[in-house]
VOPAGU-2260 file (C-alpha; in pm, 1 decimal, decimal comma):
REM VOPAGU-2260
SITE   aa  ch    i         X         Y         Z
SITE  MET   A    0  -19978,8  -12236,0   19796,7
SITE  LYS   A    1  -20280,9  -12339,6   19588,3
SITE  LYS   A    2  -20475,9  -12041,9   19722,7
SITE  MET   A    3  -20192,7  -11804,7   19622,9
SITE  LEU   A    4  -20176,8  -11947,9   19268,7
SITE  LEU   A    5  -20555,5  -11925,9   19236,4
SITE  SER   A    6  -20550,1  -11565,4   19358,1
SITE  ALA   A    7  -20275,8  -11473,5   19108,9
SITE  ALA   A    8  -20463,5  -11640,7   18824,1
SITE  LEU   A    9  -20782,0  -11454,3   18911,4
SITE  SER   A   10  -20590,8  -11124,2   18924,5
SITE  MET   A   11  -20443,2  -11182,4   18578,1
SITE  CYS   A   12  -20785,3  -11280,0   18444,8
SITE  CYS   A   13  -20940,1  -10960,6   18575,0
SITE  LEU   A   14  -20656,4  -10733,9   18460,9
SITE  ALA   A   15  -20647,9  -10855,5   18099,7
SITE  PRO   A   16  -20993,0  -10723,7   18001,0
SITE  ALA   A   17  -20923,1  -10394,2   18176,2
SITE  MET   A   18  -20603,3  -10345,8   17980,4
SITE  ALA   A   19  -20777,1  -10439,3   17653,4
SITE  GLU   A   20  -21042,0  -10174,4   17720,1
SITE  ASP   A   21  -20791,5   -9887,2   17724,4
SITE  TRP   A   22  -20831,6   -9684,1   17407,8
SITE  GLY   A   23  -20717,7   -9348,7   17279,1
SITE  THR   A   24  -20822,2   -9107,2   17006,0
SITE  VAL   A   25  -20537,0   -8947,8   16813,8
SITE  THR   A   26  -20558,7   -8606,0   16648,8
SITE  GLY   A   27  -20282,7   -8446,2   16443,8
SITE  GLN   A   28  -20193,9   -8220,1   16155,2
SITE  ILE   A   29  -19959,1   -8226,8   15856,8
SITE  VAL   A   30  -19812,0   -7882,4   15786,3
SITE  VAL   A   31  -19588,6   -7756,1   15506,5
SITE  THR   A   32  -19274,4   -7552,1   15570,9
SITE  GLY   A   33  -19130,8   -7307,3   15319,9
SITE  THR   A   34  -19296,0   -7077,3   15067,3
SITE  ILE   A   35  -19645,4   -7200,5   14988,7
SITE  PRO   A   36  -19703,5   -7219,2   14612,0
SITE  GLU   A   37  -20011,1   -7072,7   14446,2
SITE  PRO   A   38  -20282,6   -7317,3   14338,3
SITE  VAL   A   39  -20239,9   -7447,1   13983,4
SITE  MET   A   40  -20515,5   -7407,7   13724,7
SITE  LEU   A   41  -20610,6   -7743,0   13577,4
SITE  HIS   A   42  -20828,0   -7585,4   13310,7
SITE  LYS   A   43  -21019,1   -7260,6   13276,5
SITE  LYS   A   44  -21387,7   -7214,9   13216,5
SITE  ASP   A   45  -21487,4   -7293,9   12855,3
SITE  ALA   A   46  -21155,3   -7467,5   12787,9
SITE  ASP   A   47  -21153,4   -7678,1   12472,6
SITE  ILE   A   48  -21171,6   -8018,5   12640,6
SITE  LYS   A   49  -21398,0   -8322,5   12606,3
SITE  ASP   A   50  -21752,7   -8259,5   12728,0
SITE  LYS   A   51  -21666,4   -7894,9   12788,0
SITE  ALA   A   52  -22023,2   -7794,3   12876,4
SITE  VAL   A   53  -21991,6   -8005,8   13192,2
SITE  CYS   A   54  -21617,6   -8044,2   13238,9
SITE  ALA   A   55  -21526,5   -7678,9   13178,1
SITE  ALA   A   56  -21832,7   -7512,5   13325,6
SITE  ILE   A   57  -21609,7   -7335,4   13580,1
SITE  ASP   A   58  -21240,2   -7270,0   13640,3
SITE  THR   A   59  -21097,4   -7590,9   13786,0
SITE  LEU   A   60  -20790,7   -7614,0   14009,1
SITE  ALA   A   61  -20553,6   -7909,7   14027,3
SITE  GLU   A   62  -20596,7   -8125,7   14337,3
SITE  ASP   A   63  -20262,1   -8303,3   14357,4
SITE  LEU   A   64  -20128,6   -8034,1   14592,9
SITE  VAL   A   65  -20377,6   -7857,0   14819,0
SITE  ILE   A   66  -20226,6   -7642,2   15094,7
SITE  ASP   A   67  -20423,7   -7411,9   15321,7
SITE  LYS   A   68  -20255,2   -7069,9   15315,5
SITE  GLU   A   69  -20349,0   -6975,4   15671,5
SITE  SER   A   70  -20266,8   -7296,1   15858,8
SITE  LYS   A   71  -20019,8   -7431,3   15598,4
SITE  GLY   A   72  -20200,4   -7761,1   15642,1
SITE  LEU   A   73  -20159,8   -8019,2   15366,5
SITE  ALA   A   74  -20481,0   -8184,7   15247,4
SITE  ASN   A   75  -20522,6   -8538,2   15110,8
SITE  VAL   A   76  -20246,6   -8702,0   15315,5
SITE  PHE   A   77  -20308,2   -9063,2   15417,7
SITE  ILE   A   78  -20219,6   -9178,5   15770,5
SITE  TYR   A   79  -20273,2   -9549,6   15834,9
SITE  LEU   A   80  -20146,3   -9856,8   16014,9
SITE  ALA   A   81  -19972,2  -10101,4   15781,5
SITE  LYS   A   82  -20150,3  -10388,7   15956,2
SITE  ALA   A   83  -20422,7  -10433,6   16212,0
SITE  PRO   A   84  -20324,7  -10427,5   16580,9
SITE  LYS   A   85  -20398,7  -10724,9   16803,4
SITE  ASN   A   86  -20691,3  -10546,1   16965,3
SITE  VAL   A   87  -20962,9  -10361,5   16774,6
SITE  HIS   A   88  -21222,7  -10152,3   16955,8
SITE  PRO   A   89  -21564,5  -10327,6   16950,4
SITE  ASP   A   90  -21734,2  -10013,6   16816,2
SITE  ALA   A   91  -21483,2   -9993,7   16529,2
SITE  LYS   A   92  -21530,5  -10346,3   16397,1
SITE  LYS   A   93  -21832,6  -10230,7   16196,0
SITE  PRO   A   94  -21728,9   -9887,6   16067,6
SITE  GLU   A   95  -21975,7   -9608,5   16008,2
SITE  PRO   A   96  -22092,8   -9532,0   15753,6
SITE  ALA   A   97  -22123,5   -9883,6   15610,5
SITE  THR   A   98  -22118,2   -9734,3   15259,3
SITE  VAL   A   99  -21897,3   -9446,7   15143,6
SITE  ILE   A  100  -21997,1   -9243,5   14839,2
SITE  PHE   A  101  -21753,0   -9173,5   14556,0
SITE  ASP   A  102  -21896,2   -8908,8   14323,7
SITE  GLN   A  103  -21803,7   -8736,5   13999,6
SITE  LYS   A  104  -21889,2   -8368,9   13970,0
SITE  GLY   A  105  -21767,1   -8122,2   13709,3
SITE  CYS   A  106  -21555,0   -8406,2   13571,3
SITE  MET   A  107  -21360,0   -8427,7   13895,7
SITE  PHE   A  108  -21369,0   -8708,3   14150,5
SITE  LEU   A  109  -21524,8   -8630,3   14486,3
SITE  PRO   A  110  -21353,7   -8686,9   14720,8
SITE  HIS   A  111  -21006,4   -8667,3   14573,2
SITE  ALA   A  112  -20866,3   -8887,8   14850,0
SITE  MET   A  113  -21049,9   -9124,8   15080,9
SITE  VAL   A  114  -20987,2   -9411,1   15318,9
SITE  VAL   A  115  -21189,7   -9730,1   15276,1
SITE  LEU   A  116  -21201,9   -9905,3   15612,1
SITE  GLY   A  117  -21237,2  -10279,2   15655,3
SITE  GLY   A  118  -21599,8  -10374,9   15603,3
SITE  GLN   A  119  -21701,5  -10061,4   15414,2
SITE  THR   A  120  -21855,6  -10063,7   15066,5
SITE  VAL   A  121  -21773,8   -9796,4   14808,9
SITE  GLU   A  122  -22070,1   -9682,2   14600,9
SITE  VAL   A  123  -21966,9   -9501,4   14281,9
SITE  VAL   A  124  -22222,0   -9246,9   14158,9
SITE  SER   A  125  -22212,5   -8946,3   13926,4
SITE  SER   A  126  -22357,9   -8598,4   13959,4
SITE  ASP   A  127  -22253,0   -8521,4   13601,7
SITE  ALA   A  128  -22472,2   -8519,4   13293,6
SITE  VAL   A  129  -22203,8   -8704,7   13096,5
SITE  ALA   A  130  -22077,6   -9061,3   13120,7
SITE  HIS   A  131  -21763,8   -9154,1   13312,7
SITE  ASN   A  132  -21582,5   -9474,1   13384,6
SITE  THR   A  133  -21416,8   -9564,3   13711,6
SITE  HIS   A  134  -21088,8   -9749,7   13666,9
SITE  THR   A  135  -20893,5   -9866,0   13972,4
SITE  TYR   A  136  -20534,3   -9989,3   13991,3
SITE  PRO   A  137  -20498,6  -10196,6   14310,6
SITE  LEU   A  138  -20191,6  -10400,9   14396,3
SITE  LYS   A  139  -20367,0  -10685,5   14578,6
SITE  ASN   A  140  -20735,4  -10669,2   14492,0
SITE  GLN   A  141  -20916,5  -10721,5   14164,1
SITE  PRO   A  142  -20918,2  -10400,5   13956,3
SITE  ILE   A  143  -21245,2  -10257,9   13830,8
SITE  ASN   A  144  -21320,4  -10066,5   13512,2
SITE  VAL   A  145  -21690,4   -9985,0   13500,3
SITE  LEU   A  146  -21910,7   -9740,8   13312,1
SITE  ILE   A  147  -22092,6   -9487,7   13528,6
SITE  ALA   A  148  -22401,0   -9351,8   13355,4
SITE  PRO   A  149  -22488,1   -8980,5   13367,2
SITE  ASN   A  150  -22674,0   -8861,0   13676,8
SITE  THR   A  151  -22637,6   -9187,6   13868,5
SITE  VAL   A  152  -22792,8   -9128,9   14210,6
SITE  VAL   A  153  -22704,8   -9274,4   14550,5
SITE  GLY   A  154  -22855,8   -9620,2   14581,3
SITE  LYS   A  155  -22823,4   -9687,4   14208,9
SITE  GLY   A  156  -22445,1   -9668,2   14180,9
SITE  GLU   A  157  -22177,2   -9928,5   14125,7
SITE  LYS   A  158  -22093,0  -10115,0   14450,0
SITE  VAL   A  159  -21727,1  -10198,5   14516,3
SITE  ASN   A  160  -21610,8  -10424,8   14800,0
SITE  TYR   A  161  -21247,0  -10492,2   14879,6
SITE  LYS   A  162  -21166,9  -10778,8   15115,8
SITE  THR   A  163  -20788,6  -10735,1   15122,9
SITE  GLY   A  164  -20604,0  -10433,0   15259,5
SITE  GLU   A  165  -20362,6  -10254,9   15027,1
SITE  SER   A  166  -20007,4  -10156,5   15120,4
SITE  LEU   A  167  -20034,0   -9823,8   14936,2
SITE  PRO   A  168  -20315,0   -9593,9   14820,8
SITE  ILE   A  169  -20451,4   -9706,7   14486,1
SITE  LYS   A  170  -20503,7   -9472,6   14193,3
SITE  VAL   A  171  -20846,6   -9421,1   14038,8
SITE  THR   A  172  -20891,1   -9269,6   13692,6
SITE  CYS   A  173  -21151,7   -9200,7   13426,9
SITE  ASP   A  174  -21044,9   -9318,9   13081,9
SITE  PHE   A  175  -21287,3   -9074,1   12916,3
SITE  HIS   A  176  -21138,2   -8769,1   13089,8
SITE  PRO   A  177  -20764,3   -8825,8   13141,6
SITE  TRP   A  178  -20711,3   -8537,4   13387,0
SITE  MET   A  179  -20939,6   -8704,4   13642,0
SITE  ALA   A  180  -20754,2   -8883,5   13921,9
SITE  ALA   A  181  -20822,3   -8982,7   14280,2
SITE  TYR   A  182  -20675,3   -9213,4   14545,3
SITE  TRP   A  183  -20828,8   -9471,6   14776,6
SITE  MET   A  184  -20646,0   -9618,2   15074,6
SITE  VAL   A  185  -20799,5   -9960,6   15138,5
SITE  VAL   A  186  -20727,5  -10103,9   15482,6
SITE  ASP   A  187  -20861,6  -10422,3   15642,0
SITE  HIS   A  188  -20896,8  -10254,7   15982,3
SITE  PRO   A  189  -21049,3   -9928,8   16113,5
SITE  TYR   A  190  -20725,5   -9735,2   16173,7
SITE  GLY   A  191  -20669,3   -9498,2   15885,9
SITE  ALA   A  192  -20751,4   -9137,6   15798,3
SITE  VAL   A  193  -20697,1   -8869,3   15536,2
SITE  THR   A  194  -20622,2   -8507,4   15619,4
SITE  ASP   A  195  -20883,3   -8236,8   15565,3
SITE  LYS   A  196  -20830,5   -7898,3   15396,9
SITE  GLU   A  197  -20633,8   -7773,8   15701,3
SITE  GLY   A  198  -20414,4   -8083,9   15713,4
SITE  LYS   A  199  -20591,2   -8221,0   16021,7
SITE  PHE   A  200  -20684,1   -8580,8   16094,5
SITE  THR   A  201  -20844,9   -8790,8   16366,6
SITE  ILE   A  202  -20810,5   -9163,9   16429,3
SITE  PRO   A  203  -21041,1   -9283,6   16709,7
SITE  ASN   A  204  -21045,4   -9590,2   16933,3
SITE  LEU   A  205  -20683,8   -9699,8   16899,6
SITE  PRO   A  206  -20555,6   -9951,1   17153,0
SITE  VAL   A  207  -20320,0   -9798,0   17407,8
SITE  GLY   A  208  -19953,2   -9855,7   17324,6
SITE  GLU   A  209  -19688,2   -9781,4   17063,2
SITE  HIS   A  210  -19793,2   -9772,8   16697,1
SITE  GLU   A  211  -19615,3   -9705,1   16369,6
SITE  PHE   A  212  -19817,8   -9530,0   16103,8
SITE  ARG   A  213  -19742,0   -9473,4   15738,5
SITE  VAL   A  214  -19787,4   -9121,5   15607,0
SITE  TRP   A  215  -19830,8   -9092,8   15229,2
SITE  HIS   A  216  -19904,3   -8818,4   14974,9
SITE  GLU   A  217  -19941,9   -8853,9   14600,1
SITE  ARG   A  218  -19674,8   -8594,5   14518,1
SITE  SER   A  219  -19389,3   -8761,6   14702,8
SITE  GLY   A  220  -19503,9   -9103,4   14819,8
SITE  TYR   A  221  -19407,3   -9166,9   15180,8
SITE  LEU   A  222  -19371,3   -8855,7   15395,1
SITE  ASP   A  223  -19292,1   -9086,1   15685,5
SITE  ARG   A  224  -19291,6   -9465,2   15660,8
SITE  LYS   A  225  -19252,8   -9515,5   16036,7
SITE  TYR   A  226  -19449,2   -9238,0   16205,0
SITE  ALA   A  227  -19421,4   -9343,1   16569,2
SITE  VAL   A  228  -19718,9   -9259,3   16787,6
SITE  LYS   A  229  -19762,5   -9336,9   17156,3
SITE  VAL   A  230  -20131,0   -9378,7   17231,8
SITE  THR   A  231  -20249,2   -9322,5   17587,0
SITE  LYS   A  232  -20600,9   -9352,5   17724,3
SITE  GLY   A  233  -20829,6   -9068,7   17618,7
SITE  ASP   A  234  -20748,9   -8789,8   17374,4
SITE  VAL   A  235  -20396,8   -8770,4   17231,1
SITE  ALA   A  236  -20301,5   -8447,8   17051,0
SITE  LEU   A  237  -19988,0   -8496,8   16842,3
SITE  LYS   A  238  -19731,5   -8233,3   16757,4
SITE  PRO   A  239  -19780,2   -8121,7   16392,6
SITE  LEU   A  240  -19578,3   -8327,3   16146,6
SITE  GLU   A  241  -19381,5   -8090,8   15923,2
SITE  VAL   A  242  -19293,2   -8155,7   15559,8
SITE  SER   A  243  -19079,0   -7932,2   15341,6
SITE  VAL   A  244  -19245,5   -7782,5   15035,9
SITE  ASP   A  245  -18940,8   -7897,0   14835,4
SITE  LYS   A  246  -19039,9   -8258,6   14903,9
SITE  LEU   A  247  -19377,0   -8194,6   14742,4
SITE  LYS   A  248  -19253,4   -8052,9   14414,7
SITE  ALA   A  249  -19388,9   -8227,3   14107,6
SITE  LYS   A  250  -19170,6   -8509,5   13983,6
């Protein structure tokens, strides 16, 4: 009897690590249904705006709704776990890169939407020849409102570290140039992504099992608050998640 119990215990001991080492990489796409609207002009070249030599050097399109005409993919959508799973892949505990760059170019934030993974530092720089300020509006973390000098290069920028994950993407603005806006999704784990220009995203090294993601876009808020995903070992290609263009109309 003792031998049987010992054998069972050893089996459970050996199985647990094997199960914990099962990971999957999820790829997906957010696509828009309906008639795709034309891009909206934010301001034209030489518009009479503050710091026009820099800010109106070219025609500038609005970035709050970016849809690829060919694929109908929706850019700048956040997909993230509301909280960390029990198991986190060893390679994901220290995300790469350790520092993500947040730039200002042509009086627009670059990127417009980004995920800040647990452990990452945001470095705010500026490619513009005029001053900006970076003003964040977090729900849980300490807000920042800092001056960014003209032509601030990588390595000399303002460093921002958030220890606490946010429940929603936080807005970032420039008080000098009121049309400037961006969004950061701060998570305290490595499982979040933002869609590219074709609406595509990849989230690597997820533990195998059932997960519920939140899907959020600045025009409408939640596109799906409980986006159920079954992760199996290896590569997992999800069916495109469709969203009606009517849901994305400006409020």
